N, C-alpha and C positions, 0 to 999 in steps of 0.2 A: 605633299604640301608645298605650296608656293609661297615665296617671300617677296614682297614688293616694297623695297626700301630705297634702292639706289636711284638717284635722279640721273636720267640719261641726257636730256636736253630740253630747252625751252624754245618755243617758236610761237610768235603771234598769239599769245594767250592760250596756247595748247601746251599741256604738260605731258611728258612721257617718262615712264619709269621702267628700268630694266627688271626682269623677273629672273630670280635664281632659285634653283631647287635646294633641298636640304643639304646636299653635298657640295653646294657652291657652283653647280653646273648652270650655264646660261640656258634659260628656257624661252626667252623671247622678251617682249616688252609690251607695255600698255600705254595708250595715249588717250588723254581726255580732251575733248573739244570744249570751246567756250560754252556750248549749249548743255554741257554736262554728260554727254554721251561718251562712254569709255569703250575703246576698241582694243582687243587683245590680239597680239600677233605672235606667231611662232618664230623660232630662230631664222627661218627662211624669209620672213617678212609677210607671210600670208595671214590674213585676218581669220581668226578661229572663233571669236566670240565678241559680242557687243552687249553692253548693258547700260542702263540709266537708272539712277536712284533719285526719287522725289518724295519728300515727306516720309521717309522711312520705308518706302516700298521700292524694291528693285525689280525692274522688268528686264528679262534676258531675251536676246535676239540672235539668230543664226548669222553666219557671214553674209547670207543672201538677204537679210533683213526680216526674216520670218520670226514672229513672236514665239518664244519657247517656254514662257512661264514667268511667274512672279514669286518673289520672296518678300515677306514682310517682317520687319524687326519685331521680336516679341516684346510685349509690355511687361516690365518687371516692377511689381509693386513691392514696397517695403513691407516686411512681415508685420502683422498685427495693425495695419492701418487700413482705412477705407479710401478707395479711390475718390478723388474730387472732394475730400473732406476739407473744410476751411482751415486755414493755418491758425495756429495758436500764438497769441502775443507773448513775447518773452516776459517772464515773471521776475520781479525784483528779488534780490537775495534776502534771505531772512536769517536772523541770528536767534537761536533758541536759548532759553535760559535767562533771558533778560526781562 
């Protein structure tokens, strides 16, 4: 499992984050460009993966730029509700017994 939490550096609107393993060992870093493409690099600085997320769909690419597949975020409905149901207006409180 990888953990991407530590900010490594900022350059001209590109953000990079160091990647550490579960035991704290350095695994490399990721860098996101202004266009939203994230490149993942190993500790030696070689690109090992690229991906881009748009509207909940993530497209993965090899270091050579070849398309490798897509992952879509699952839709999670609230139990016992209908998708796209109209919202209910809040009801005024009522006092019983009066």
